[in-house]
Phi, psi and omega in degrees: 000309181299324184292322179298327184289328178285327176297325181290343177261003174312314180299322182286325167299315177300311178302309178300328180289316180294321174299314175295318182292317176289326176291324178284321171301325172297324181283320185279334183250024186302316179258011186281155182273351179270008181314308176307329185267001185299320176301322179292320177289337176286354173301334177294318176304311180306313186301302186305311183305306183306320182287320184274320189248354177105164186294322180294320176292326174291330175289311174296322174292330176295308180295313183299318176303312185298314183299316177303310185297318179294319184283320191239358183248316190255151170295141348289138190283156184059033183213146175284337175300133171239120189275338181277120186304315183291320176296321182284321173302318184289330176293317178292325177292320177303307182300309180293313180286330174294325173294313177296313178305312179304309183304316176296314180276333185294139175270156182283159182295153186289147183295142177286159191284336184297316186286343182265347182273139172268152179255125173288129180248000000 
């Protein structure tokens, strides 16, 4: 019973990991010249999260990371608008490919115990 409870939290853990990674990248690459390409590189994190925590975690993490990058990495700061065309296109690619890769790489949720147990008659 306890193991199933933790599997139900996998999407939240995966989303939290993506959020923390995206926030750290924003802090470390604030003045970097590779800023517009960061969303494309972040797809590696999305794939790893989807493999470990499932498709929903990858999708939620992708959306959170895209919002964080738009708000705190690209000009104008603290706005979802992105003026740099390359950065905007890379954010769109992150959203599209992140959701698709999460669906392809994510594992289905574990079956519940009730459906796998047989009732002896």
